[in-house]
N, C-alpha and C positions, 0 to 999 in steps of 0.2 A: 504494500500499501503506499508504504514510504516513498519508493523509486518511483511511483506513478506521480507521487503529488511533485517530485523533484522535477520529472519529466514533464510535466505539464508548466510548471511555473518556466522552465528553460525555452519550451515550446513559444510560450509568451513572450519571456523577455528577448527573442530571438525576433519572433514578428517586430517589435520595438524596435529591435536593433535595424531591422531591414526598412522601418519606414524612416528612423532617422538618417541612414545612409542613405537613403533617395534626396532627402532633403539636401545632404551634406553635398553629393554630387552634383544638384542643380545647382547651390548656391558657387561650390568650387567653378563647376563649367563657366559661370556668367563675365569669368576674369582669370584665371588660373589656369595654364594649360595640364590638362590631365594625362597621367602617364599612359595607360592603357586604354586600347580600344573597347574593353570589357571593362567600361567604369566599376560598376560593382560587382563584385566576387566573395564567396566563402571562404573560411580557414577555420580549421580544427584549434586554433591555439586556445589553452587552457584560457587563457585570460579574456578571451571571446566568448566563454560558455558558461560565464558565472549565470544562476538560475536566477536572483533579481536585480542583476543591473545591465541594462541595455549598453554594447559597448560596441565601438566600429574601429578600425585600425586605417590610418591616412597613410598611404605612401605619394610622398610627396615628389620622387624623383631619384636617380641612382649619382652616387658621387664616384661613379666608373664613367659618367657621362659628365664631359666638360659644360654642356651646355647646362645642365642641371645642377652640375654644381655652382654654377656661379649664379644661378637662381636662389638657392640653397643658403648661399653665403648674402644674399642683397636682402636688406631691412625691408627696402620696399614691397619685395616679395613678399616677406614675413608679415607684413602688414596686411598686403592683399588677403592669405589665406587665413589671418587670424579674423578678419570680416567676414569672410565665407564663412568660417566657422561660428562664429558668434550668432549672425542670420540663422544657420541654418539652425542652433539650438535654440534660439527665440522662437522660430517656425515650430519645432518639433515641442517645446516646452507648451505652445498654444495650442495645439491641437491636444495633447495631453491635459491640458484644462479644460477646454472643451468638452472631451469627452466625460471627464469624472462628474461635470455639471450635468452631461445627460442623463 
């Protein structure tokens, strides 16, 4: 029974993570070069599988790529990414608040 409850909690948390990831990709797409063609992927990392905390992993570039490395060292790029993440968090939290009121 306990395992079933944990599994149900993980599924709900994963659904919330997917929703946040969609907001994040949409906001990042507005002004940040995204790394992959397939913007949203799944990974089995333990940190991404918490039963109670939605989570995402953001891959911003590769240090082995000179253009990516320049962006990763740029304060302006940091600010763009940070603004996009904040907007995504705000959208996600507004959705969660709306859902909890209904």
